[in-house]
All heavy atoms as a GROMACS GRO file, in nm:
protein
  606
    1MET      N    1   2.177   2.110   1.556
    1MET     CA    2   2.089   2.002   1.513
    1MET      C    3   2.176   1.889   1.459
    1MET      O    4   2.263   1.911   1.375
    1MET     CB    5   1.996   2.056   1.404
    1MET     CG    6   1.890   1.959   1.360
    1MET     SD    7   1.777   2.012   1.227
    1MET     CE    8   1.710   2.164   1.286
    2ASP      N    9   2.151   1.768   1.507
    2ASP     CA   10   2.234   1.656   1.461
    2ASP      C   11   2.183   1.603   1.327
    2ASP      O   12   2.077   1.644   1.277
    2ASP     CB   13   2.239   1.546   1.566
    2ASP     CG   14   2.109   1.468   1.586
    2ASP    OD1   15   2.012   1.492   1.512
    2ASP    OD2   16   2.106   1.381   1.674
    3GLU      N   17   2.258   1.512   1.269
    3GLU     CA   18   2.227   1.462   1.134
    3GLU      C   19   2.094   1.387   1.128
    3GLU      O   20   2.020   1.400   1.031
    3GLU     CB   21   2.341   1.374   1.083
    3GLU     CG   22   2.466   1.451   1.047
    3GLU     CD   23   2.442   1.560   0.945
    3GLU    OE1   24   2.378   1.533   0.840
    3GLU    OE2   25   2.484   1.674   0.969
    4LYS      N   26   2.063   1.308   1.229
    4LYS     CA   27   1.935   1.236   1.229
    4LYS      C   28   1.818   1.334   1.232
    4LYS      O   29   1.717   1.312   1.166
    4LYS     CB   30   1.926   1.139   1.346
    4LYS     CG   31   2.005   1.013   1.327
    4LYS     CD   32   1.977   0.917   1.441
    4LYS     CE   33   2.046   0.784   1.420
    4LYS     NZ   34   2.014   0.689   1.528
    5MET      N   35   1.832   1.440   1.309
    5MET     CA   36   1.725   1.540   1.317
    5MET      C   37   1.709   1.610   1.183
    5MET      O   38   1.597   1.630   1.137
    5MET     CB   39   1.756   1.642   1.427
    5MET     CG   40   1.652   1.752   1.438
    5MET     SD   41   1.495   1.695   1.502
    5MET     CE   42   1.537   1.673   1.673
    6ARG      N   43   1.819   1.647   1.120
    6ARG     CA   44   1.812   1.709   0.988
    6ARG      C   45   1.744   1.618   0.887
    6ARG      O   46   1.665   1.662   0.805
    6ARG     CB   47   1.952   1.745   0.936
    6ARG     CG   48   2.015   1.863   0.998
    6ARG     CD   49   2.152   1.884   0.933
    6ARG     NE   50   2.251   1.908   1.035
    6ARG     CZ   51   2.298   2.028   1.064
    6ARG    NH1   52   2.256   2.132   0.999
    6ARG    NH2   53   2.388   2.043   1.158
    7PHE      N   54   1.778   1.491   0.895
    7PHE     CA   55   1.720   1.396   0.802
    7PHE      C   56   1.570   1.380   0.827
    7PHE      O   57   1.491   1.371   0.732
    7PHE     CB   58   1.792   1.261   0.812
    7PHE     CG   59   1.743   1.160   0.713
    7PHE    CD1   60   1.765   1.180   0.577
    7PHE    CD2   61   1.674   1.048   0.754
    7PHE    CE1   62   1.719   1.088   0.483
    7PHE    CE2   63   1.628   0.955   0.662
    7PHE     CZ   64   1.650   0.975   0.526
    8SER      N   65   1.528   1.380   0.952
    8SER     CA   66   1.386   1.372   0.985
    8SER      C   67   1.311   1.492   0.929
    8SER      O   68   1.200   1.478   0.874
    8SER     CB   69   1.366   1.365   1.136
    8SER     OG   70   1.413   1.243   1.187
    9VAL      N   71   1.370   1.610   0.939
    9VAL     CA   72   1.310   1.731   0.883
    9VAL      C   73   1.301   1.718   0.731
    9VAL      O   74   1.198   1.751   0.670
    9VAL     CB   75   1.389   1.857   0.924
    9VAL    CG1   76   1.342   1.980   0.846
    9VAL    CG2   77   1.378   1.880   1.074
   10TYR      N   78   1.406   1.671   0.669
   10TYR     CA   79   1.409   1.650   0.524
   10TYR      C   80   1.295   1.556   0.481
   10TYR      O   81   1.220   1.586   0.388
   10TYR     CB   82   1.545   1.595   0.483
   10TYR     CG   83   1.555   1.549   0.340
   10TYR    CD1   84   1.558   1.641   0.235
   10TYR    CD2   85   1.562   1.413   0.309
   10TYR    CE1   86   1.567   1.598   0.103
   10TYR    CE2   87   1.572   1.370   0.178
   10TYR     CZ   88   1.574   1.463   0.075
   10TYR     OH   89   1.582   1.421  -0.055
   11CYS      N   90   1.281   1.444   0.550
   11CYS     CA   91   1.177   1.346   0.516
   11CYS      C   92   1.038   1.406   0.536
   11CYS      O   93   0.947   1.384   0.454
   11CYS     CB   94   1.192   1.222   0.602
   11CYS     SG   95   1.339   1.125   0.566
   12THR      N   96   1.022   1.482   0.642
   12THR     CA   97   0.894   1.547   0.670
   12THR      C   98   0.857   1.643   0.558
   12THR      O   99   0.743   1.645   0.511
   12THR     CB  100   0.900   1.622   0.805
   12THR    OG1  101   0.931   1.528   0.908
   12THR    CG2  102   0.770   1.692   0.837
   13GLU      N  103   0.954   1.721   0.514
   13GLU     CA  104   0.929   1.817   0.405
   13GLU      C  105   0.902   1.746   0.273
   13GLU      O  106   0.816   1.791   0.195
   13GLU     CB  107   1.046   1.915   0.392
   13GLU     CG  108   1.048   2.018   0.503
   13GLU     CD  109   0.922   2.103   0.503
   13GLU    OE1  110   0.889   2.165   0.401
   13GLU    OE2  111   0.854   2.106   0.608
   14LEU      N  112   0.971   1.638   0.245
   14LEU     CA  113   0.943   1.561   0.124
   14LEU      C  114   0.798   1.514   0.124
   14LEU      O  115   0.726   1.528   0.024
   14LEU     CB  116   1.033   1.437   0.115
   14LEU     CG  117   1.177   1.454   0.072
   14LEU    CD1  118   1.249   1.320   0.082
   14LEU    CD2  119   1.185   1.508  -0.070
   15PHE      N  120   0.756   1.457   0.236
   15PHE     CA  121   0.621   1.404   0.248
   15PHE      C  122   0.518   1.516   0.240
   15PHE      O  123   0.416   1.504   0.172
   15PHE     CB  124   0.607   1.326   0.379
   15PHE     CG  125   0.487   1.238   0.384
   15PHE    CD1  126   0.494   1.107   0.341
   15PHE    CD2  127   0.366   1.285   0.433
   15PHE    CE1  128   0.382   1.024   0.346
   15PHE    CE2  129   0.254   1.204   0.437
   15PHE     CZ  130   0.262   1.073   0.394
   16ARG      N  131   0.543   1.625   0.308
   16ARG     CA  132   0.452   1.739   0.310
   16ARG      C  133   0.430   1.793   0.169
   16ARG      O  134   0.317   1.817   0.127
   16ARG     CB  135   0.507   1.851   0.399
   16ARG     CG  136   0.413   1.970   0.414
   16ARG     CD  137   0.481   2.086   0.484
   16ARG     NE  138   0.589   2.143   0.404
   16ARG     CZ  139   0.570   2.221   0.298
   16ARG    NH1  140   0.449   2.253   0.259
   16ARG    NH2  141   0.673   2.268   0.233
   17THR      N  142   0.537   1.808   0.095
   17THR     CA  143   0.529   1.861  -0.040
   17THR      C  144   0.454   1.766  -0.134
   17THR      O  145   0.366   1.808  -0.208
   17THR     CB  146   0.670   1.889  -0.095
   17THR    OG1  147   0.735   1.982  -0.007
   17THR    CG2  148   0.666   1.946  -0.235
   18ARG      N  149   0.489   1.638  -0.130
   18ARG     CA  150   0.425   1.542  -0.220
   18ARG      C  151   0.275   1.533  -0.195
   18ARG      O  152   0.197   1.518  -0.288
   18ARG     CB  153   0.486   1.403  -0.209
   18ARG     CG  154   0.406   1.304  -0.296
   18ARG     CD  155   0.464   1.169  -0.303
   18ARG     NE  156   0.574   1.167  -0.399
   18ARG     CZ  157   0.639   1.056  -0.429
   18ARG    NH1  158   0.608   0.942  -0.373
   18ARG    NH2  159   0.738   1.059  -0.515
   19HIS      N  160   0.233   1.540  -0.071
   19HIS     CA  161   0.092   1.518  -0.037
   19HIS      C  162   0.014   1.646  -0.010
   19HIS      O  163  -0.102   1.640   0.030
   19HIS     CB  164   0.082   1.422   0.082
   19HIS     CG  165   0.133   1.286   0.046
   19HIS    ND1  166   0.062   1.198  -0.032
   19HIS    CD2  167   0.252   1.226   0.072
   19HIS    CE1  168   0.133   1.088  -0.050
   19HIS    NE2  169   0.249   1.103   0.012
   20ALA      N  170   0.076   1.760  -0.037
   20ALA     CA  171   0.011   1.890  -0.021
   20ALA      C  172  -0.054   1.904   0.118
   20ALA      O  173  -0.170   1.942   0.130
   20ALA     CB  174  -0.091   1.913  -0.132
   21LEU      N  175   0.023   1.870   0.221
   21LEU     CA  176  -0.024   1.880   0.357
   21LEU      C  177   0.049   1.993   0.429
   21LEU      O  178   0.158   2.032   0.388
   21LEU     CB  179   0.003   1.748   0.432
   21LEU     CG  180  -0.066   1.623   0.378
   21LEU    CD1  181  -0.012   1.499   0.447
   21LEU    CD2  182  -0.216   1.634   0.395
   22SER      N  183  -0.009   2.039   0.538
   22SER     CA  184   0.060   2.137   0.621
   22SER      C  185   0.163   2.063   0.707
   22SER      O  186   0.156   1.940   0.724
   22SER     CB  187  -0.039   2.210   0.712
   22SER     OG  188  -0.087   2.124   0.814
   23GLY      N  189   0.256   2.136   0.762
   23GLY     CA  190   0.354   2.076   0.852
   23GLY      C  191   0.287   2.010   0.970
   23GLY      O  192   0.326   1.901   1.013
   24GLN      N  193   0.185   2.074   1.026
   24GLN     CA  194   0.112   2.019   1.140
   24GLN      C  195   0.041   1.889   1.103
   24GLN      O  196   0.042   1.793   1.180
   24GLN     CB  197   0.011   2.120   1.194
   24GLN     CG  198  -0.056   2.076   1.323
   24GLN     CD  199   0.044   2.061   1.436
   24GLN    OE1  200   0.121   2.152   1.464
   24GLN    NE2  201   0.043   1.946   1.502
   25GLN      N  202  -0.018   1.884   0.984
   25GLN     CA  203  -0.085   1.761   0.940
   25GLN      C  204   0.015   1.646   0.928
   25GLN      O  205  -0.015   1.534   0.969
   25GLN     CB  206  -0.154   1.784   0.805
   25GLN     CG  207  -0.277   1.871   0.814
   25GLN     CD  208  -0.331   1.905   0.676
   25GLN    OE1  209  -0.255   1.948   0.588
   25GLN    NE2  210  -0.460   1.886   0.657
   26VAL      N  211   0.132   1.675   0.873
   26VAL     CA  212   0.234   1.570   0.858
   26VAL      C  213   0.280   1.524   0.995
   26VAL      O  214   0.292   1.404   1.021
   26VAL     CB  215   0.353   1.619   0.773
   26VAL    CG1  216   0.465   1.516   0.773
   26VAL    CG2  217   0.309   1.649   0.632
   27MET      N  218   0.304   1.618   1.086
   27MET     CA  219   0.351   1.580   1.219
   27MET      C  220   0.246   1.496   1.292
   27MET      O  221   0.281   1.398   1.359
   27MET     CB  222   0.389   1.704   1.301
   27MET     CG  223   0.512   1.776   1.247
   27MET     SD  224   0.654   1.668   1.212
   27MET     CE  225   0.691   1.604   1.374
   28ASN      N  226   0.120   1.532   1.279
   28ASN     CA  227   0.014   1.451   1.341
   28ASN      C  228   0.010   1.311   1.282
   28ASN      O  229   0.001   1.212   1.355
   28ASN     CB  230  -0.122   1.519   1.324
   28ASN     CG  231  -0.137   1.645   1.406
   28ASN    OD1  232  -0.065   1.668   1.503
   28ASN    ND2  233  -0.229   1.730   1.365
   29LEU      N  234   0.019   1.303   1.151
   29LEU     CA  235   0.019   1.174   1.081
   29LEU      C  236   0.141   1.091   1.123
   29LEU      O  237   0.128   0.972   1.156
   29LEU     CB  238   0.021   1.199   0.930
   29LEU     CG  239   0.010   1.080   0.838
   29LEU    CD1  240  -0.126   1.013   0.853
   29LEU    CD2  241   0.031   1.126   0.694
   30PHE      N  242   0.258   1.152   1.123
   30PHE     CA  243   0.380   1.081   1.161
   30PHE      C  244   0.374   1.034   1.306
   30PHE      O  245   0.426   0.927   1.340
   30PHE     CB  246   0.502   1.170   1.138
   30PHE     CG  247   0.551   1.174   0.995
   30PHE    CD1  248   0.471   1.135   0.889
   30PHE    CD2  249   0.678   1.221   0.966
   30PHE    CE1  250   0.516   1.140   0.757
   30PHE    CE2  251   0.725   1.227   0.836
   30PHE     CZ  252   0.645   1.186   0.731
   31LYS      N  253   0.312   1.113   1.392
   31LYS     CA  254   0.299   1.073   1.533
   31LYS      C  255   0.209   0.951   1.546
   31LYS      O  256   0.243   0.855   1.615
   31LYS     CB  257   0.243   1.189   1.615
   31LYS     CG  258   0.233   1.159   1.761
   31LYS     CD  259   0.185   1.279   1.840
   31LYS     CE  260   0.177   1.246   1.987
   31LYS     NZ  261   0.129   1.359   2.066
   32VAL      N  262   0.094   0.953   1.479
   32VAL     CA  263  -0.001   0.842   1.487
   32VAL      C  264   0.062   0.711   1.438
   32VAL      O  265   0.043   0.606   1.498
   32VAL     CB  266  -0.129   0.874   1.405
   32VAL    CG1  267  -0.215   0.750   1.386
   32VAL    CG2  268  -0.208   0.985   1.470
   33TYR      N  269   0.139   0.717   1.330
   33TYR     CA  270   0.193   0.597   1.268
   33TYR      C  271   0.338   0.567   1.306
   33TYR      O  272   0.398   0.473   1.251
   33TYR     CB  273   0.177   0.604   1.116
   33TYR     CG  274   0.031   0.605   1.076
   33TYR    CD1  275  -0.031   0.722   1.034
   33TYR    CD2  276  -0.046   0.490   1.087
   33TYR    CE1  277  -0.166   0.723   1.002
   33TYR    CE2  278  -0.180   0.490   1.054
   33TYR     CZ  279  -0.240   0.607   1.012
   33TYR     OH  280  -0.373   0.608   0.980
   34GLY      N  281   0.395   0.644   1.397
   34GLY     CA  282   0.532   0.616   1.444
   34GLY      C  283   0.639   0.638   1.339
   34GLY      O  284   0.744   0.574   1.344
   35VAL      N  285   0.614   0.728   1.246
   35VAL     CA  286   0.706   0.748   1.134
   35VAL      C  287   0.840   0.807   1.179
   35VAL      O  288   0.945   0.764   1.132
   35VAL     CB  289   0.641   0.835   1.024
   35VAL    CG1  290   0.739   0.865   0.913
   35VAL    CG2  291   0.517   0.765   0.968
   36LEU      N  292   0.838   0.901   1.270
   36LEU     CA  293   0.965   0.961   1.314
   36LEU      C  294   1.053   0.859   1.385
   36LEU      O  295   1.175   0.858   1.366
   36LEU     CB  296   0.941   1.083   1.403
   36LEU     CG  297   0.879   1.202   1.331
   36LEU    CD1  298   0.851   1.315   1.430
   36LEU    CD2  299   0.967   1.252   1.217
   37GLU      N  300   0.992   0.771   1.462
   37GLU     CA  301   1.068   0.664   1.527
   37GLU      C  302   1.126   0.569   1.422
   37GLU      O  303   1.240   0.523   1.434
   37GLU     CB  304   0.980   0.587   1.626
   37GLU     CG  305   0.938   0.666   1.746
   37GLU     CD  306   0.817   0.757   1.723
   37GLU    OE1  307   0.758   0.758   1.612
   37GLU    OE2  308   0.782   0.830   1.817
   38TYR      N  309   1.047   0.542   1.319
   38TYR     CA  310   1.093   0.456   1.210
   38TYR      C  311   1.212   0.520   1.138
   38TYR      O  312   1.312   0.453   1.113
   38TYR     CB  313   0.979   0.432   1.112
   38TYR     CG  314   1.019   0.356   0.989
   38TYR    CD1  315   1.038   0.218   0.993
   38TYR    CD2  316   1.039   0.422   0.867
   38TYR    CE1  317   1.075   0.148   0.880
   38TYR    CE2  318   1.077   0.352   0.753
   38TYR     CZ  319   1.095   0.216   0.760
   38TYR     OH  320   1.134   0.147   0.649
   39ILE      N  321   1.200   0.649   1.108
   39ILE     CA  322   1.310   0.720   1.040
   39ILE      C  323   1.436   0.714   1.125
   39ILE      O  324   1.545   0.687   1.074
   39ILE     CB  325   1.270   0.866   1.009
   39ILE    CG1  326   1.161   0.870   0.903
   39ILE    CG2  327   1.392   0.948   0.965
   39ILE    CD1  328   1.097   1.007   0.883
   40ASP      N  329   1.420   0.735   1.255
   40ASP     CA  330   1.535   0.732   1.345
   40ASP      C  331   1.599   0.594   1.349
   40ASP      O  332   1.721   0.580   1.338
   40ASP     CB  333   1.492   0.775   1.485
   40ASP     CG  334   1.608   0.783   1.581
   40ASP    OD1  335   1.702   0.863   1.555
   40ASP    OD2  336   1.607   0.711   1.683
   41SER      N  337   1.516   0.490   1.359
   41SER     CA  338   1.570   0.354   1.369
   41SER      C  339   1.629   0.303   1.238
   41SER      O  340   1.717   0.217   1.239
   41SER     CB  341   1.463   0.257   1.420
   41SER     OG  342   1.362   0.239   1.324
   42CYS      N  343   1.583   0.356   1.125
   42CYS     CA  344   1.631   0.312   0.994
   42CYS      C  345   1.723   0.415   0.927
   42CYS      O  346   1.751   0.404   0.807
   42CYS     CB  347   1.513   0.281   0.902
   42CYS     SG  348   1.412   0.145   0.961
   43TYR      N  349   1.769   0.510   1.003
   43TYR     CA  350   1.851   0.618   0.948
   43TYR      C  351   1.967   0.566   0.865
   43TYR      O  352   1.992   0.614   0.755
   43TYR     CB  353   1.904   0.708   1.061
   43TYR     CG  354   2.004   0.809   1.014
   43TYR    CD1  355   1.963   0.925   0.949
   43TYR    CD2  356   2.141   0.789   1.033
   43TYR    CE1  357   2.054   1.018   0.905
   43TYR    CE2  358   2.233   0.882   0.989
   43TYR     CZ  359   2.190   0.996   0.925
   43TYR     OH  360   2.281   1.088   0.880
   44GLY      N  361   2.037   0.466   0.915
   44GLY     CA  362   2.155   0.413   0.846
   44GLY      C  363   2.126   0.370   0.703
   44GLY      O  364   2.207   0.393   0.613
   45ALA      N  365   2.011   0.309   0.682
   45ALA     CA  366   1.975   0.263   0.547
   45ALA      C  367   1.906   0.373   0.467
   45ALA      O  368   1.932   0.386   0.347
   45ALA     CB  369   1.883   0.142   0.557
   46LEU      N  370   1.819   0.449   0.531
   46LEU     CA  371   1.740   0.547   0.457
   46LEU      C  372   1.818   0.668   0.407
   46LEU      O  373   1.792   0.719   0.298
   46LEU     CB  374   1.623   0.598   0.544
   46LEU     CG  375   1.506   0.506   0.564
   46LEU    CD1  376   1.406   0.568   0.661
   46LEU    CD2  377   1.438   0.474   0.432
   47HIS      N  378   1.914   0.715   0.487
   47HIS     CA  379   1.979   0.841   0.450
   47HIS      C  380   2.064   0.833   0.324
   47HIS      O  381   2.100   0.936   0.267
   47HIS     CB  382   2.059   0.899   0.568
   47HIS     CG  383   2.197   0.847   0.581
   47HIS    ND1  384   2.225   0.724   0.636
   47HIS    CD2  385   2.315   0.902   0.545
   47HIS    CE1  386   2.356   0.706   0.634
   47HIS    NE2  387   2.413   0.812   0.579
   48VAL      N  388   2.091   0.714   0.278
   48VAL     CA  389   2.169   0.699   0.154
   48VAL      C  390   2.081   0.675   0.032
   48VAL      O  391   2.131   0.661  -0.078
   48VAL     CB  392   2.275   0.586   0.167
   48VAL    CG1  393   2.376   0.619   0.275
   48VAL    CG2  394   2.208   0.452   0.195
   49MET      N  395   1.950   0.671   0.052
   49MET     CA  396   1.855   0.648  -0.056
   49MET      C  397   1.808   0.780  -0.117
   49MET      O  398   1.818   0.884  -0.056
   49MET     CB  399   1.733   0.570  -0.004
   49MET     CG  400   1.766   0.437   0.053
   49MET     SD  401   1.838   0.331  -0.074
   49MET     CE  402   1.883   0.189   0.019
   50GLY      N  403   1.754   0.771  -0.236
   50GLY     CA  404   1.700   0.888  -0.303
   50GLY      C  405   1.563   0.925  -0.250
   50GLY      O  406   1.498   0.847  -0.180
   51ALA      N  407   1.520   1.044  -0.284
   51ALA     CA  408   1.393   1.098  -0.235
   51ALA      C  409   1.275   1.008  -0.271
   51ALA      O  410   1.188   0.984  -0.187
   51ALA     CB  411   1.371   1.239  -0.289
   52ASP      N  412   1.270   0.956  -0.393
   52ASP     CA  413   1.158   0.871  -0.434
   52ASP      C  414   1.151   0.744  -0.350
   52ASP      O  415   1.043   0.703  -0.308
   52ASP     CB  416   1.165   0.835  -0.582
   52ASP     CG  417   1.129   0.952  -0.673
   52ASP    OD1  418   1.055   1.041  -0.628
   52ASP    OD2  419   1.174   0.952  -0.789
   53TYR      N  420   1.265   0.683  -0.324
   53TYR     CA  421   1.267   0.562  -0.242
   53TYR      C  422   1.220   0.592  -0.100
   53TYR      O  423   1.140   0.518  -0.043
   53TYR     CB  424   1.408   0.500  -0.238
   53TYR     CG  425   1.412   0.378  -0.151
   53TYR    CD1  426   1.387   0.252  -0.205
   53TYR    CD2  427   1.438   0.387  -0.014
   53TYR    CE1  428   1.388   0.139  -0.125
   53TYR    CE2  429   1.437   0.274   0.067
   53TYR     CZ  430   1.413   0.151   0.010
   53TYR     OH  431   1.413   0.039   0.090
   54ILE      N  432   1.270   0.701  -0.044
   54ILE     CA  433   1.231   0.739   0.092
   54ILE      C  434   1.080   0.760   0.101
   54ILE      O  435   1.015   0.709   0.192
   54ILE     CB  436   1.307   0.867   0.136
   54ILE    CG1  437   1.456   0.837   0.151
   54ILE    CG2  438   1.249   0.922   0.267
   54ILE    CD1  439   1.544   0.961   0.164
   55LEU      N  440   1.025   0.835   0.006
   55LEU     CA  441   0.881   0.861   0.007
   55LEU      C  442   0.801   0.732  -0.007
   55LEU      O  443   0.703   0.710   0.064
   55LEU     CB  444   0.844   0.959  -0.103
   55LEU     CG  445   0.877   1.104  -0.071
   55LEU    CD1  446   0.869   1.189  -0.197
   55LEU    CD2  447   0.785   1.158   0.037
   56GLU      N  448   0.841   0.645  -0.097
   56GLU     CA  449   0.771   0.519  -0.116
   56GLU      C  450   0.777   0.434   0.012
   56GLU      O  451   0.679   0.369   0.049
   56GLU     CB  452   0.827   0.443  -0.235
   56GLU     CG  453   0.788   0.507  -0.366
   56GLU     CD  454   0.852   0.439  -0.487
   56GLU    OE1  455   0.904   0.327  -0.472
   56GLU    OE2  456   0.848   0.499  -0.595
   57ASP      N  457   0.890   0.435   0.078
   57ASP     CA  458   0.906   0.360   0.201
   57ASP      C  459   0.814   0.415   0.310
   57ASP      O  460   0.744   0.339   0.377
   57ASP     CB  461   1.052   0.363   0.246
   57ASP     CG  462   1.082   0.260   0.351
   57ASP    OD1  463   1.040   0.144   0.336
   57ASP    OD2  464   1.149   0.296   0.450
   58LEU      N  465   0.812   0.546   0.328
   58LEU     CA  466   0.726   0.607   0.429
   58LEU      C  467   0.579   0.587   0.396
   58LEU      O  468   0.497   0.558   0.485
   58LEU     CB  469   0.758   0.756   0.444
   58LEU     CG  470   0.900   0.790   0.489
   58LEU    CD1  471   0.917   0.941   0.502
   58LEU    CD2  472   0.936   0.718   0.619
   59GLU      N  473   0.544   0.600   0.269
   59GLU     CA  474   0.406   0.576   0.227
   59GLU      C  475   0.364   0.432   0.253
   59GLU      O  476   0.252   0.406   0.298
   59GLU     CB  477   0.388   0.611   0.079
   59GLU     CG  478   0.396   0.760   0.054
   59GLU     CD  479   0.416   0.796  -0.093
   59GLU    OE1  480   0.443   0.708  -0.176
   59GLU    OE2  481   0.406   0.916  -0.122
   60SER      N  482   0.453   0.338   0.229
   60SER     CA  483   0.422   0.197   0.256
   60SER      C  484   0.400   0.174   0.404
   60SER      O  485   0.306   0.103   0.443
   60SER     CB  486   0.537   0.107   0.208
   60SER     OG  487   0.545   0.107   0.069
   61LEU      N  488   0.483   0.234   0.487
   61LEU     CA  489   0.468   0.222   0.631
   61LEU      C  490   0.332   0.273   0.675
   61LEU      O  491   0.261   0.208   0.751
   61LEU     CB  492   0.579   0.300   0.701
   61LEU     CG  493   0.572   0.307   0.853
   61LEU    CD1  494   0.595   0.170   0.914
   61LEU    CD2  495   0.672   0.408   0.906
   62ILE      N  496   0.293   0.388   0.625
   62ILE     CA  497   0.165   0.448   0.663
   62ILE      C  498   0.049   0.371   0.601
   62ILE      O  499  -0.051   0.345   0.667
   62ILE     CB  500   0.162   0.597   0.623
   62ILE    CG1  501   0.263   0.674   0.709
   62ILE    CG2  502   0.023   0.655   0.638
   62ILE    CD1  503   0.290   0.815   0.663
   63ASP      N  504   0.061   0.332   0.475
   63ASP     CA  505  -0.047   0.258   0.406
   63ASP      C  506  -0.077   0.125   0.473
   63ASP      O  507  -0.191   0.080   0.475
   63ASP     CB  508  -0.012   0.234   0.260
   63ASP     CG  509  -0.025   0.360   0.176
   63ASP    OD1  510  -0.085   0.458   0.223
   63ASP    OD2  511   0.024   0.358   0.062
   64GLU      N  512   0.025   0.060   0.528
   64GLU     CA  513   0.004  -0.068   0.597
   64GLU      C  514  -0.089  -0.051   0.716
   64GLU      O  515  -0.154  -0.146   0.758
   64GLU     CB  516   0.138  -0.126   0.644
   64GLU     CG  517   0.221  -0.180   0.531
   64GLU     CD  518   0.359  -0.223   0.576
   64GLU    OE1  519   0.389  -0.222   0.697
   64GLU    OE2  520   0.439  -0.259   0.488
   65SER      N  521  -0.100   0.071   0.767
   65SER     CA  522  -0.187   0.099   0.881
   65SER      C  523  -0.325   0.146   0.837
   65SER      O  524  -0.408   0.180   0.920
   65SER     CB  525  -0.122   0.204   0.971
   65SER     OG  526   0.002   0.158   1.018
   66GLY      N  527  -0.347   0.156   0.706
   66GLY     CA  528  -0.479   0.188   0.656
   66GLY      C  529  -0.503   0.332   0.618
   66GLY      O  530  -0.614   0.369   0.584
   67PHE      N  531  -0.401   0.417   0.622
   67PHE     CA  532  -0.418   0.556   0.584
   67PHE      C  533  -0.427   0.566   0.432
   67PHE      O  534  -0.347   0.506   0.360
   67PHE     CB  535  -0.300   0.640   0.633
   67PHE     CG  536  -0.303   0.782   0.587
   67PHE    CD1  537  -0.392   0.872   0.643
   67PHE    CD2  538  -0.217   0.828   0.488
   67PHE    CE1  539  -0.395   1.003   0.602
   67PHE    CE2  540  -0.219   0.960   0.446
   67PHE     CZ  541  -0.309   1.048   0.504
   68VAL      N  542  -0.523   0.640   0.382
   68VAL     CA  543  -0.536   0.664   0.238
   68VAL      C  544  -0.492   0.807   0.213
   68VAL      O  545  -0.555   0.902   0.260
   68VAL     CB  546  -0.682   0.644   0.190
   68VAL    CG1  547  -0.693   0.676   0.042
   68VAL    CG2  548  -0.728   0.502   0.220
   69HIS      N  549  -0.381   0.822   0.144
   69HIS     CA  550  -0.327   0.956   0.120
   69HIS      C  551  -0.378   1.014  -0.010
   69HIS      O  552  -0.423   0.942  -0.099
   69HIS     CB  553  -0.175   0.956   0.124
   69HIS     CG  554  -0.113   0.849   0.041
   69HIS    ND1  555  -0.094   0.860  -0.093
   69HIS    CD2  556  -0.067   0.727   0.076
   69HIS    CE1  557  -0.037   0.750  -0.138
   69HIS    NE2  558  -0.019   0.668  -0.040
   70SER      N  559  -0.376   1.144  -0.017
   70SER     CA  560  -0.417   1.214  -0.140
   70SER      C  561  -0.318   1.324  -0.169
   70SER      O  562  -0.233   1.354  -0.087
   70SER     CB  563  -0.557   1.272  -0.122
   70SER     OG  564  -0.557   1.368  -0.019
   71GLY      N  565  -0.332   1.384  -0.284
   71GLY     CA  566  -0.246   1.495  -0.319
   71GLY      C  567  -0.117   1.457  -0.388
   71GLY      O  568  -0.038   1.541  -0.424
   72SER      N  569  -0.095   1.329  -0.408
   72SER     CA  570   0.031   1.288  -0.470
   72SER      C  571   0.023   1.284  -0.621
   72SER      O  572   0.125   1.279  -0.688
   72SER     CB  573   0.072   1.150  -0.419
   72SER     OG  574  -0.016   1.051  -0.465
   73GLY      N  575  -0.098   1.282  -0.674
   73GLY     CA  576  -0.112   1.271  -0.817
   73GLY      C  577  -0.084   1.132  -0.869
   73GLY      O  578  -0.071   1.109  -0.987
   74ARG      N  579  -0.073   1.035  -0.778
   74ARG     CA  580  -0.045   0.898  -0.817
   74ARG      C  581  -0.163   0.811  -0.781
   74ARG      O  582  -0.233   0.838  -0.685
   74ARG     CB  583   0.077   0.844  -0.742
   74ARG     CG  584   0.201   0.923  -0.768
   74ARG     CD  585   0.318   0.874  -0.688
   74ARG     NE  586   0.282   0.841  -0.552
   74ARG     CZ  587   0.336   0.742  -0.483
   74ARG    NH1  588   0.427   0.666  -0.535
   74ARG    NH2  589   0.300   0.718  -0.359
   75SER      N  590  -0.182   0.707  -0.855
   75SER     CA  591  -0.286   0.612  -0.817
   75SER      C  592  -0.217   0.487  -0.764
   75SER      O  593  -0.113   0.448  -0.814
   75SER     CB  594  -0.374   0.577  -0.936
   75SER     OG  595  -0.295   0.521  -1.040
   76ARG      N  596  -0.276   0.428  -0.662
   76ARG     CA  597  -0.218   0.309  -0.600
   76ARG      C  598  -0.324   0.206  -0.584
   76ARG      O  599  -0.435   0.229  -0.568
   76ARG     CB  600  -0.156   0.341  -0.466
   76ARG     CG  601  -0.027   0.418  -0.487
   76ARG     CD  602   0.030   0.481  -0.364
   76ARG     NE  603   0.065   0.405  -0.250
   76ARG     CZ  604   0.183   0.358  -0.217
   76ARG    NH1  605   0.280   0.364  -0.292
   76ARG    NH2  606   0.207   0.300  -0.106
   0.00000   0.00000   0.00000
């Protein structure tokens, strides 16, 4: 497994844990909103950031498309 793939898995697990979703739910969500492509294209910048920054960035990407997430314990 190459580094970009490992990082994609890491981001998926971060998101899954924060939002109390199943792996399948996250993959479906990421597919609809192009998140994996985004992670791949922004790998150079994202992989050096902390978990909170990565999650906020992915949430912003998804939120811009109108998805309302739950399970994070945060209000937005």
